[in-house]
N, C-alpha and C positions, 0 to 999 in steps of 0.2 A: 135936446141936444141942438145942433145945428144941422137943418136938415139943405142937405146938395143934391136938392131937384128931384122930381120923378120920370121912371120909365111906363111909358104906356105898353104895353100888351093888347093888340088888336088880332081878333079870330076874322080870319080873312074870307070867311064862307059864313052862312046863312043856316045850313045845316043843325037842324034843331036839335038831334043829338049832340054834337057839338056846342053848338051852344050850351046845352044842357051841363054837356058836362065844367064847359068853362063856369058856369053859375053856382052851380054846386062847388066847384075851385073856388068861387071868391066865398061863398057862405062860410066854409073853412074857415078862409083866411081873416072875415068878418069876427068868427068866434074864437079868434084867438088875438085880437086887433087889440094889442100896449099889453099881453099878459107877460111875455118876456123878449131883451133886449138878443133872442138868440132865432127868433122867429119874425121872417118876412110876412105884414098884410097889409091888406088894401088898404089905400086909399081913397078909393072908390069905384065904383065899376059899374058897367048897365047896356042894355042897350043902344046902338045907334040908331040916328034916322031909317039907314037903310039895311035895318035890321039882323046888322054885325054886334060882337059883344065886345065891350072895351073895358081895361083893367089897369089899373093908376095904383107903382107901386113908388116904394122909395128907389130913385137909384142909386145903385152899388156898383163906385167905380171899381173898384177891388176884382173885379169881376168873378170867376169863378173858382174857388177850390182845386179842380182840377187843373183850370190852367194855373195855380201856383204852382202845382206837384211834378206839373210837366219842363216848370222852369229847373226846377233842382224837385229832390225830394226835403220832405219837411224836418227839419233835425228835432232833437230830444226837446226843448222846451216846447218849442211850436207845435210841435206836436203833440204834446201835452193841452195847450192853452188851443187849439182845435179842439180836440178831445173832449176838456171839459164844456167849450160851448155846444157843443153838439149834443152832447149827454144832458145837459139841462135845455136844449129847446127840445130832445124828443121826450123829457121826461114831464116838460108844462106840455104837450101836445098828452101826452096820456091821464096828464090829471085830468084833462078835460077829455078823456073817452076819446082821441081820436089816432087811430093808425098813418103812419104817412105812407109807407107801403111801397115809398120808392127812392130809400134814402142811398146819397151816391155822390160823388166828389163833386158832378155837373150840378146838384140841385145844392147845393152849400153856396151862396154870393154874402163878400167881401167886402162889407162899407169902407166908410172912405178912411176909420180910423182903424182897419184892421179888423173888423171886429166878424166874425164868420155868422152868417145868419141861415138858418132851416130855409129852401123855399121848393116852388114849385111842386103844390100841394093836388096838384090832376086825380093823383092816386090815391088822394087820402080820405078815411072811413073813418064815420062815428059809428064805435059799436059800443052796445048795452055793457061786455064786456071785458075790459079792458086783456089779462090774462091770457084767453084761451078763447075764438070765440069761432062760429062754423061762418066760415067768413067763402062763399060759393064761387069765387074767381080769384084766380090766381094775377095779378098784375104788377108794374114795373119788370126791373132789370135783372134777370136771370142769372149773372156772376155773381146778383148780391143776396140770392134767395139763400134760407137754411135747408140744411138736409130734406127737414121733416116735408119743405114745399119744392123742390126742386125733384127729390126723386120722385111724387107725381106725375104721373102720363097729364097731359093737357086735360084730356076727356072726365077722367078722375077727379082732376082737384074742380073741373067745371060742374059736372053730375053729383059727386058727393061729398062737394068741399073740401078744403082746405082747410084743417081745425088750424089756426094760427094765431097768435095775439101779439102783443107787444116787443115777444121775442123774436120778431119776421123785423122790426125795424132794430131792435139790440146785435142780432146778427148781422145788419146791414154794414151800422156801423163800426164792428169789429172788420169788417172787410176795403171799409171806406179807410180806415184807419192805417191796417195791414199796406193797403193803395196810398196814403201820406207818406210812412215812411220809408217802403224800401224802391218807390216809383215804379211798381210792378204791380199788375191786376193778380189776383189770388185765383181767380178760377180764369181761362181763358175762353172756353164754350158757349158756343151758342144755341141756348134754345131749351128747352127743358129736356128730352127725353138726351138730349150728350150730354147732362150734366150727370143721370141716376148713373 
């Protein structure tokens, strides 16, 4: 299809941990390159001469799904369209044994034709078993966590592992759709302990 320019994400630090995270995100995008029209993928990336990290992606003139629903909640046909696209995007990631782990309206970008794409793979993780994996870190956004993750204390989650798989992404998709249709958040609290 027609390409409408590139967006550049420049990591403004030379901190090795941050750079490593950005490289990991780029590797996920490489794995997903071209596998679904509903996923963002990198058009190139690497270190700059001064040691920062730069990532190129397609420019998404429609902005985020969050911005779209702040204008007005989605009507039923639109909600159905976005839901189908997000399901297909997540399904493709799960087929490749990658969990998104931060599914929310801010992380869905809209292209020049109005097609949504899942974006922001900063928390994405390749796993061996997509159904239920011992993932020893809880990341992402508290309002979008399923009860089995939200009910853990942070210490518990990080010491004993939060057992979750693709259900994490599917729950977050449901919360995202609630948000799209009602214009409201399903869960308002901040942080793990206040959710339980």
